[in-house]
C-alpha positions as CSV (number, residue, x, y, z in Angstrom):
1,X,-26.7,-99.7,12.3
2,X,-27.0,-102.4,14.9
3,X,-23.2,-102.8,15.0
4,X,-22.8,-99.0,15.4
5,X,-25.1,-99.0,18.4
6,X,-23.3,-102.0,19.9
7,X,-19.9,-100.3,19.4
8,X,-21.1,-97.0,20.9
9,X,-22.5,-98.9,23.9
10,X,-19.2,-100.8,24.4
11,X,-17.2,-97.6,24.2
12,X,-19.5,-96.1,26.8
13,X,-19.0,-99.0,29.1
14,X,-15.2,-98.8,28.7
15,X,-15.2,-95.1,29.3
16,X,-17.3,-95.6,32.5
17,X,-14.8,-98.2,33.7
18,X,-11.9,-95.8,33.1
19,X,-13.6,-93.1,35.0
20,X,-14.4,-95.4,37.9
21,X,-10.8,-96.7,38.0
22,X,-9.2,-93.3,37.7
23,X,-11.7,-90.7,39.1
24,X,-11.2,-87.1,38.2
25,X,-12.3,-84.3,40.5
26,X,-15.6,-82.5,39.8
27,X,-16.7,-79.6,42.0
28,X,-20.1,-79.5,40.3
29,X,-21.5,-75.9,40.0
30,X,-20.0,-74.8,43.3
31,X,-18.4,-71.4,43.5
32,X,-16.4,-70.0,46.4
33,X,-18.7,-67.6,48.2
34,X,-17.8,-64.1,49.4
35,X,-18.7,-65.0,53.0
36,X,-16.8,-67.8,54.7
37,X,-19.1,-70.9,55.3
38,X,-19.6,-71.8,58.9
39,X,-22.5,-74.2,58.9
40,X,-21.0,-77.1,57.0
41,X,-22.5,-80.6,56.3
42,X,-20.1,-83.3,55.2
43,X,-21.2,-86.6,53.6
44,X,-17.9,-88.5,53.8
45,X,-15.3,-89.1,56.5
46,X,-12.5,-87.7,54.4
47,X,-14.3,-84.4,54.1
48,X,-14.8,-84.3,57.8
49,X,-11.1,-84.7,58.2
50,X,-10.4,-81.8,55.9
51,X,-13.0,-79.5,57.6
52,X,-11.6,-80.3,61.0
53,X,-8.1,-79.4,59.6
54,X,-9.6,-76.0,58.7
55,X,-10.7,-75.5,62.3
56,X,-14.4,-76.0,61.7
57,X,-16.8,-78.4,63.4
58,X,-19.5,-79.5,61.0
59,X,-23.2,-79.1,62.0
60,X,-24.1,-82.3,60.2
61,X,-22.1,-85.5,59.4
62,X,-23.1,-88.6,57.4
63,X,-21.6,-90.9,60.1
64,X,-23.7,-94.0,59.1
65,X,-25.4,-93.4,62.4
66,X,-22.3,-94.9,64.1
67,X,-20.4,-92.1,65.8
68,X,-17.7,-94.6,66.8
69,X,-16.6,-94.8,63.2
70,X,-15.3,-91.2,63.5
71,X,-11.6,-91.5,64.5
72,X,-11.1,-90.5,68.2
73,X,-8.5,-87.9,67.2
74,X,-11.2,-86.2,65.1
75,X,-14.0,-86.7,67.6
76,X,-12.0,-84.8,70.1
77,X,-12.1,-81.8,67.9
78,X,-15.8,-81.8,67.2
79,X,-18.6,-79.9,68.9
80,X,-22.2,-81.1,68.9
81,X,-23.4,-82.2,65.5
82,X,-26.4,-83.9,63.9
83,X,-26.1,-87.2,62.2
84,X,-27.6,-86.9,58.7
85,X,-27.7,-90.7,58.2
86,X,-25.8,-93.0,55.9
87,X,-23.1,-91.9,53.6
88,X,-24.7,-93.7,50.7
89,X,-28.1,-92.4,51.4
90,X,-28.0,-89.2,53.5
91,X,-31.3,-87.8,54.9
92,X,-32.1,-84.7,52.9
93,X,-34.8,-83.5,55.2
94,X,-32.4,-83.5,58.2
95,X,-29.7,-81.8,56.1
96,X,-32.2,-79.0,55.1
97,X,-33.3,-78.6,58.8
98,X,-29.7,-77.7,59.7
99,X,-29.7,-74.7,57.3
100,X,-26.2,-75.3,56.1
101,X,-24.3,-72.7,54.0
102,X,-22.1,-75.4,52.5
103,X,-22.5,-79.1,51.8
104,X,-19.5,-81.3,50.8
105,X,-20.6,-84.4,48.9
106,X,-18.9,-87.3,47.1
107,X,-18.8,-87.4,43.3
108,X,-19.8,-91.1,43.0
109,X,-22.1,-91.6,46.0
110,X,-24.1,-88.3,45.6
111,X,-24.0,-87.3,42.0
112,X,-27.6,-88.6,41.6
113,X,-28.9,-86.3,44.4
114,X,-26.6,-83.4,43.5
115,X,-29.4,-81.1,42.3
116,X,-31.4,-81.8,45.5
117,X,-28.4,-81.0,47.6
118,X,-27.7,-77.9,45.6
119,X,-31.3,-76.8,46.2
120,X,-30.6,-76.9,50.0
121,X,-27.3,-75.1,50.0
122,X,-24.2,-74.6,47.8
123,X,-22.7,-78.0,47.3
124,X,-19.1,-78.9,46.6
125,X,-18.8,-82.3,44.7
126,X,-15.5,-83.9,45.4
127,X,-13.8,-87.3,45.5
128,X,-13.6,-89.6,48.4
129,X,-14.9,-93.1,47.6
130,X,-12.2,-95.0,45.8
131,X,-9.9,-92.0,45.7
132,X,-6.1,-92.2,46.1
133,X,-4.1,-90.8,48.9
134,X,-2.6,-88.0,46.8
135,X,-5.9,-87.1,45.3
136,X,-7.5,-86.8,48.8
137,X,-4.8,-84.3,49.9
138,X,-5.7,-82.1,46.9
139,X,-9.4,-82.4,47.8
140,X,-8.5,-81.2,51.3
141,X,-6.9,-78.1,49.7
142,X,-10.1,-77.4,47.7
143,X,-12.1,-77.7,50.9
144,X,-9.7,-75.2,52.6
145,X,-10.3,-72.8,49.8
146,X,-14.0,-73.2,49.9
147,X,-14.0,-72.5,53.6
148,X,-11.7,-69.4,53.2
149,X,-9.1,-71.2,55.3
150,X,-6.6,-72.3,52.7
151,X,-3.5,-71.2,54.6
152,X,-4.5,-73.1,57.7
153,X,-5.1,-76.3,55.7
154,X,-1.8,-75.8,53.9
155,X,0.1,-75.5,57.1
156,X,-1.6,-78.7,58.4
157,X,-0.7,-80.6,55.2
158,X,2.9,-79.4,55.4
159,X,3.2,-80.7,59.0
160,X,1.6,-83.9,57.9
161,X,4.3,-84.5,55.3
162,X,7.0,-83.9,57.9
163,X,5.3,-86.5,60.1
164,X,5.1,-89.0,57.3
165,X,8.7,-88.5,56.5
166,X,9.7,-89.4,60.0
167,X,7.5,-92.6,59.9
168,X,9.0,-93.5,56.5
169,X,12.6,-93.4,57.8
170,X,11.7,-95.6,60.8
171,X,9.7,-98.1,58.8
172,X,12.2,-98.5,56.0
173,X,14.9,-99.4,58.5
174,X,12.8,-102.3,59.7
175,X,10.8,-103.9,56.8
176,X,12.9,-102.9,53.8
177,X,11.7,-105.0,50.8
178,X,8.9,-106.9,52.5
179,X,5.5,-106.9,50.6
180,X,2.4,-105.6,52.5
181,X,-1.2,-106.2,51.7
182,X,-4.3,-104.6,53.3
183,X,-7.8,-106.1,53.1
184,X,-11.1,-105.6,54.8
185,X,-13.5,-108.4,55.8
186,X,-17.1,-108.9,56.8
187,X,-18.9,-112.1,57.7
188,X,-19.3,-113.0,54.0
189,X,-16.4,-111.5,52.0
190,X,-12.8,-110.4,52.0
191,X,-11.9,-107.4,49.9
192,X,-8.3,-106.3,49.0
193,X,-7.6,-102.6,48.7
194,X,-6.0,-102.3,45.3
195,X,-3.0,-100.3,44.2
196,X,-5.2,-97.2,43.7
197,X,-6.9,-97.4,47.1
198,X,-6.2,-94.9,49.9
199,X,-4.3,-97.3,52.2
200,X,-2.1,-98.5,49.3
201,X,-1.2,-94.9,48.5
202,X,-0.2,-94.4,52.2
203,X,2.1,-97.5,52.0
204,X,3.8,-96.0,48.9
205,X,4.1,-92.6,50.6
206,X,6.0,-94.4,53.4
207,X,8.3,-96.1,50.9
208,X,6.9,-99.6,51.5
209,X,6.1,-102.3,49.0
210,X,2.5,-102.9,48.3
211,X,1.6,-106.4,47.3
212,X,-1.8,-105.4,45.7
213,X,-2.0,-106.4,41.9
214,X,-0.5,-103.5,40.0
215,X,-2.4,-104.5,36.8
216,X,-5.8,-104.1,38.4
217,X,-7.2,-100.6,38.4
218,X,-10.0,-101.3,40.9
219,X,-9.7,-99.6,44.3
220,X,-11.5,-102.5,46.0
221,X,-11.0,-106.2,44.8
222,X,-13.0,-109.1,46.2
223,X,-10.8,-112.2,46.6
224,X,-11.0,-115.8,47.6
225,X,-8.4,-117.7,49.7
226,X,-6.7,-119.1,46.6
227,X,-6.2,-115.6,45.1
228,X,-4.8,-114.4,48.4
229,X,-2.4,-117.3,48.4
230,X,-1.3,-116.4,44.8
231,X,-0.4,-112.9,46.0
232,X,1.2,-114.3,49.2
233,X,2.3,-111.1,50.9
234,X,4.9,-111.0,53.6
235,X,2.5,-108.9,55.8
236,X,-1.3,-109.2,55.8
237,X,-3.1,-106.3,57.4
238,X,-6.7,-107.1,58.1
239,X,-9.5,-104.6,59.0
240,X,-12.4,-106.6,60.3
241,X,-15.7,-104.7,60.2
242,X,-17.4,-107.2,62.4
243,X,-14.8,-107.7,65.0
244,X,-17.2,-106.4,67.7
245,X,-19.7,-109.1,66.7
246,X,-17.2,-112.0,67.2
247,X,-15.2,-111.5,64.1
248,X,-15.5,-112.4,60.4
249,X,-17.1,-115.8,59.7
250,X,-15.3,-116.2,56.4
251,X,-12.0,-115.4,58.0
252,X,-12.6,-118.1,60.7
253,X,-13.2,-120.6,57.9
254,X,-10.0,-119.5,56.1
255,X,-7.9,-119.9,59.2
256,X,-9.0,-123.6,59.4
257,X,-8.1,-124.3,55.7
258,X,-4.7,-125.9,55.0
259,X,-3.8,-123.2,52.5
260,X,-3.8,-120.6,55.3
261,X,-0.9,-122.3,57.1
262,X,1.3,-122.0,54.0
263,X,0.9,-118.2,53.7
264,X,4.2,-116.4,54.2
265,X,2.4,-114.0,56.6
266,X,1.1,-116.9,58.7
267,X,4.5,-118.6,58.9
268,X,6.2,-115.4,59.9
269,X,3.4,-114.4,62.3
270,X,2.9,-111.2,60.3
271,X,-0.9,-111.1,60.1
272,X,-2.0,-107.9,61.9
273,X,-5.5,-106.8,62.9
274,X,-6.0,-103.1,62.1
275,X,-8.9,-100.7,62.6
276,X,-10.9,-100.3,59.3
277,X,-12.1,-96.9,60.5
278,X,-8.6,-95.6,60.0
279,X,-7.4,-97.8,57.2
280,X,-10.5,-97.8,55.0
281,X,-13.1,-95.3,56.0
282,X,-11.0,-92.3,57.3
283,X,-9.2,-91.4,54.1
284,X,-7.6,-88.2,55.4
285,X,-4.4,-87.1,57.0
286,X,-5.4,-88.2,60.5
287,X,-6.1,-91.7,59.1
288,X,-2.8,-91.7,57.1
289,X,-0.9,-90.9,60.3
290,X,-2.7,-93.6,62.2
291,X,-1.9,-96.1,59.5
292,X,1.8,-95.2,59.7
293,X,1.7,-95.5,63.5
294,X,0.0,-98.9,63.3
295,X,2.6,-100.1,60.9
296,X,5.4,-99.0,63.1
297,X,4.0,-100.7,66.1
298,X,3.4,-103.9,64.1
299,X,6.9,-104.2,62.6
300,X,8.6,-103.4,65.9
301,X,7.0,-106.4,67.7
């Protein structure tokens, strides 16, 4: 009996790990209403991207109380909105005060409060955190259907693919087989975006080689300098979350370490600072196109 309980627990943990590594979409109990929603609250930046594609400005956004994290290209399309706090811990009272007719929430971040959100307004539970590029395009389509604006979103996605095709042709002429790696950093840590992360999917879409470990299913992988040296990418693309506060302390220490000088990206002067708001947080078509644009600028210099 004890062995049986242990085995069941182990299977449960394994299944949880598989779900985390390869999330599947889950719309909760949301059903497309007869009336088109107009008062929309979004709890992730990728959902904001999709709602803007549909031609709607949300009344509430979980912007982490940092409006500057919203990409300028998206901010330019927004009307007045109310911040509903942190993405990981949105303010339910503020959400309720906005009287939304649709809430779009993240499957992982918000499953625990799904019933509370559903009590406020119909809630669509989709994927954003840890989701892949292709999955996020499909989630945008679901949001378009939920808003009754599927055709408009589909047109935007078609135009996006044409734009990405143009970037792909230009990039492949320049970098060919060089291996690229994207990581974010704070004062205390450096985290690679694994092969299943959004930015990695964008690199693949552009026909570029991603140096992230292909045998690691995690979207986000904490690393030390020795692990980075073991991967040794040709290009190292760094999104520093604390650049406005003087830059990452851990990155400053790494740059003084002898190993740093031996990195291929260091020798070739191919370490590029990028905006984590686009590369990590945005996770939508606007972000993907900004990533492609950043790459083209980087490789042409």
